[in-house]
C-alpha positions in Angstrom: -21.4 5.2 2.7 -21.3 2.0 0.8 -17.7 1.5 -0.2 -16.3 -1.3 -2.4 -12.7 -2.2 -1.4 -10.8 -4.2 -4.1 -7.9 -6.1 -2.6 -9.5 -5.5 0.8 -8.1 -8.7 2.3 -4.5 -7.7 1.5 -2.0 -6.0 3.7 -2.9 -2.3 3.3 -6.5 -3.1 2.2 -7.3 -5.0 5.4 -6.1 -2.2 7.7 -8.0 0.4 5.6 -11.2 -1.8 6.0 -10.8 -1.6 9.7 -10.6 2.2 9.5 -13.6 2.5 7.1 -15.8 0.3 9.4 -14.7 2.3 12.4 -15.9 5.4 10.7 -19.4 3.9 10.1 -19.1 3.0 6.4 -20.5 -0.2 5.0 -17.9 -2.2 2.9 -17.7 -4.9 0.4 -14.4 -6.6 0.1 -13.6 -7.8 -3.4 -10.5 -10.1 -3.5 -9.4 -13.2 -5.3 -7.2 -14.2 -2.3 -4.2 -14.8 -4.6 -2.0 -12.8 -2.1 -4.2 -12.8 1.0 -5.2 -15.3 3.6 -8.8 -16.4 3.7 -9.3 -15.7 7.4 -8.5 -12.0 7.0 -12.1 -10.8 6.6 -12.9 -12.7 9.8 -10.0 -10.9 11.6 -11.3 -7.6 10.2 -14.7 -8.3 11.6 -13.3 -9.3 15.0 -11.4 -6.0 15.2 -14.3 -3.9 14.0 -16.9 -5.8 16.0 -19.2 -6.3 13.0 -19.6 -8.5 10.0 -18.0 -7.9 6.7 -19.4 -8.7 3.2 -17.0 -10.5 0.9 -17.1 -11.3 -2.8 -14.4 -13.6 -4.1 -13.7 -11.8 -7.4 -10.8 -11.3 -9.8 -11.0 -7.9 -11.5 -9.9 -9.5 -14.7 -13.2 -11.4 -14.7 -15.5 -8.5 -15.7 -18.8 -10.4 -15.6 -18.2 -11.5 -12.0 -17.1 -8.0 -11.0 -20.2 -6.6 -12.6 -22.4 -8.9 -10.6 -20.7 -8.1 -7.3 -20.9 -4.4 -7.8 -24.5 -4.5 -9.0 -25.5 -6.4 -5.9 -23.8 -4.0 -3.5 -24.4 -0.6 -5.3 -21.3 1.2 -3.9 -21.2 5.0 -3.7 -17.4 4.9 -3.7 -14.5 2.5 -4.3 -11.0 2.1 -2.8 -8.8 0.2 -5.3 -5.9 -1.8 -3.9 -6.2 -5.0 -6.0 -3.1 -5.8 -8.1 0.3 -7.4 -8.3 3.1 -5.6 -6.5 6.5 -7.3 -6.6 9.0 -5.2 -8.5 11.3 -8.2 -9.3 8.4 -10.4 -10.4 7.1 -7.5 -12.6 10.4 -7.5 -14.5 10.2 -11.2 -15.0 6.5 -11.3 -15.9 5.5 -7.9 -17.3 2.5 -9.1 -19.2 0.9 -10.5 -16.0 1.4 -7.0 -14.4 -0.2 -5.1 -17.3 -3.0 -7.6 -17.5 -3.9 -7.6 -13.8 -3.0 -4.0 -12.8 -4.0 -2.1 -15.9 -6.7 -4.3 -17.5 -8.2 -5.1 -14.0 -8.3 -1.4 -13.2 -10.0 -0.6 -16.6 -12.7 -3.2 -15.8 -13.3 -1.6 -12.4 -13.5 1.9 -13.8 -15.8 0.7 -16.6 -18.2 -1.0 -14.1 -18.1 2.0 -11.8 -19.1 4.2 -14.7 -21.9 1.9 -15.7 -23.5 1.9 -12.2 -22.9 5.6 -11.5 -20.2 5.2 -8.8 -18.3 8.5 -9.1 -15.8 8.4 -6.2 -12.5 6.6 -6.1 -9.3 6.3 -4.0 -6.5 4.5 -5.9 -3.6 2.8 -4.4 -0.6 4.2 -6.3 3.1 4.1 -5.4 6.1 6.3 -5.1 7.7 4.0 -7.7 6.0 6.3 -10.3 8.8 8.8 -9.6 11.7 6.5 -10.5 15.1 7.7 -9.5 14.4 11.0 -7.7 15.9 14.2 -9.1 15.2 15.9 -5.7 14.6 14.8 -2.1 12.1 15.2 -0.5 10.0 14.3 -3.6 7.0 16.5 -4.3 4.0 15.5 -6.4 5.2 17.8 -9.1 8.3 15.6 -9.6 8.5 14.1 -13.1 7.0 10.6 -13.4 9.7 8.2 -14.7 9.1 4.7 -13.4 12.0 2.2 -14.0 10.1 -1.1 -13.9 6.8 -2.6 -15.2 5.2 -2.4 -11.7 5.8 1.4 -11.5 4.7 1.7 -15.2 1.3 0.1 -14.4 0.7 2.5 -11.5 1.5 5.5 -13.6 -0.7 4.1 -16.4 -3.7 3.7 -14.1 -3.1 7.2 -12.7 -3.2 8.5 -16.3 -6.4 6.6 -17.1 -8.1 8.0 -13.9 -7.0 11.5 -15.0 -8.5 11.1 -18.4 -11.7 9.7 -16.9 -11.9 12.7 -14.7 -11.7 15.0 -17.8 -14.5 13.0 -19.5 -16.9 12.7 -16.6 -17.7 16.0 -14.9 -19.0 14.4 -11.7 -16.0 12.0 -11.2 -13.8 12.5 -8.1 -10.6 10.6 -7.4 -7.5 10.7 -5.3 -4.4 8.6 -6.2 -2.3 8.0 -3.1 1.4 7.6 -3.8 2.7 5.5 -0.9 6.3 5.4 0.2 7.2 2.4 2.5 4.3 0.9 4.5 5.3 -1.2 7.5 4.0 -2.3 10.9 0.7 -4.1 11.7 -2.6 -3.5 13.5 -1.8 -3.2 17.3 -4.2 -6.1 18.0 -1.8 -8.5 16.2 -4.8 -9.9 14.2 -3.7 -8.5 10.8 -0.4 -7.6 9.3 1.9 -8.1 6.4 2.1 -11.8 5.4 4.1 -12.2 2.3 4.2 -15.6 0.6 7.7 -16.9 0.0 10.8 -14.7 0.4 9.7 -11.2 1.5 10.3 -8.4 -1.0 10.2 -5.6 1.7 12.7 -4.9 4.4 10.7 -5.1 7.6 9.1 -8.5 7.0 12.5 -9.9 6.2 14.0 -8.4 9.3 11.1 -9.9 11.3 11.7 -13.4 9.8 15.3 -13.2 10.8 14.4 -12.0 14.4 11.9 -15.0 14.6 14.6 -17.4 13.5 12.9 -18.3 10.3 15.9 -17.0 8.2 19.6 -17.1 9.3 20.5 -13.5 8.4 19.6 -10.6 6.2 21.7 -8.9 3.5 22.4 -5.2 3.7 22.8 -4.1 0.1 25.7 -1.7 0.3 27.1 0.2 3.2 28.9 2.9 1.2 26.0 5.1 0.2 26.1 8.8 0.8 24.2 8.6 4.1 25.2 9.0 7.7 25.8 5.3 8.3 26.4 4.3 4.7 23.1 2.3 4.3 20.1 3.3 2.2 17.5 5.7 3.7 13.8 5.3 3.1 10.5 6.9 4.2 8.7 4.3 6.3 5.0 4.8 7.3 3.0 2.8 9.7 0.2 1.0 7.9 -2.4 2.4 10.3 -1.3 5.9 9.4 -1.6 4.9 5.8 -5.1 3.5 6.4 -6.1 6.8 8.0 -4.9 8.6 4.8 -7.4 6.5 2.8 -10.2 7.5 5.1 -9.3 11.1 4.7 -9.1 10.7 0.9 -12.6 9.2 0.7 -13.9 12.3 2.5 -12.1 14.6 0.1 -13.7 12.8 -2.9 -17.0 14.0 -1.5 -16.0 17.7 -1.6 -16.5 17.9 -5.4 -15.3 16.6 -8.7 -11.6 16.4 -9.8 -8.6 14.1 -9.8 -5.4 14.6 -7.8 -2.4 12.7 -6.7 -1.0 12.9 -3.2 2.1 11.6 -1.5 1.6 9.5 1.6 4.8 9.4 3.7 6.2 10.9 6.8 8.9 13.0 5.3 11.4 11.4 7.7 14.0 8.9 6.7 15.4 5.8 8.5 18.4 3.8 7.3 18.6 0.1 6.9 20.9 -0.1 10.0 18.5 2.1 12.0 15.7 -0.4 11.1 17.7 -3.4 12.2 18.7 -1.8 15.5 15.1 -0.6 16.2 13.7 -4.0 15.4 16.3 -5.7 17.7 15.1 -3.3 20.5 11.4 -4.0 19.9 11.8 -7.8 19.6 14.6 -8.4 22.1 16.1 -10.6 19.5 19.3 -10.3 17.5 19.1 -9.6 13.7 22.3 -11.0 12.1 23.3 -9.4 8.8 26.0 -9.4 6.2 26.8 -6.6 3.8 26.6 -7.4 0.1 27.0 -5.3 -3.0 24.6 -2.6 -4.0 21.7 -3.7 -6.1 21.3 -2.3 -9.7 18.9 0.6 -9.7 19.0 1.3 -5.9 19.4 4.8 -4.7 20.8 6.3 -1.5 17.7 8.2 -0.2 14.0 8.4 -1.0 11.7 10.6 1.1 8.2 12.0 0.6 7.3 15.7 0.7 4.1 15.3 2.7 3.1 19.0 2.5 0.1 18.4 0.2 -1.3 15.5 2.3 -1.2 17.9 5.3 -3.0 20.7 3.6 -5.4 18.7 1.3 -6.2 15.7 3.5 -5.5 17.3 6.9 -3.4 14.2 7.5 0.1 13.5 9.0 1.9 10.4 10.0 1.8 10.1 13.7 3.5 6.7 14.7 7.3 6.5 15.2 9.8 3.9 14.2 9.6 2.2 17.6 5.9 1.7 17.3 6.2 0.4 13.7 8.7 -2.2 14.9 6.8 -3.1 18.0 3.5 -3.7 16.1 5.3 -5.6 13.4 6.9 -7.9 16.0 3.7 -8.4 17.9 2.1 -9.6 14.6 5.1 -11.7 13.5 5.7 -13.3 16.9 2.0 -14.2 17.2 2.0 -16.2 13.9 2.8 -19.9 13.9 5.7 -20.9 11.6 
């Protein structure tokens, strides 16, 4: 198929592009490169062994988006583009609503106009807020606690309403837990600008000597070693879930939300020790106070992904750390 991939030069988008190309799809990457390096499409092409079409487009610029989609005529879209830092979202909520919600509206409007009826949306487990039960099923109430999570929930609702209005529309919203790792080639991976917001790239920076130490936010949680437990998923497993979701959108109309996680948890200290083993480097740390809003444990219930997508996470923590270190150690600076 011809698939438009918004944010296709980003972390998860780039790995998904590799999977889509490997499955024989033709893709158009739409990205404004605000949070992606400009050589990423070339790296995708090198991994896939074929060229990649790119349109430098901001989804907020509706006329430019319309021109790009008209020229490509996609049969489906995978929608990653958006702002994604929780802390920044609290400081700049209007930016997040403008980019994440208004940008998504523009995309859906243009898809409708050209008759593109299949969508996979990059959602997030942040839509659940503080979990009332663990593991978290898709039936869990949605109660996001920050503007980033609110934007993801809002776009999910918009997609659901569009599905009710358009009888041929088919969409899957994938609620990710904690993507980590990198492509085993070391050509693409997570490359945050500034101070990393996520745990593994911060650990990698410390292992690489780019930062003196990391802070463990609380060691008195109700967990086996006192540090917070999260559901980490290798980015290549996550990319495979998108490929499976695209196939599901071809089975018939309807809109559904599906968790993408392993259902297994690892603590912060487990992550540190596993990364030390993978890198052969020490990861110094200090323990600080808990952060407001943090929780002890967050895990996906992946049952629906297994039954609906025929998908399961296959890569273990050692592989996640080894691939992340291969990527990090191969980058200059």
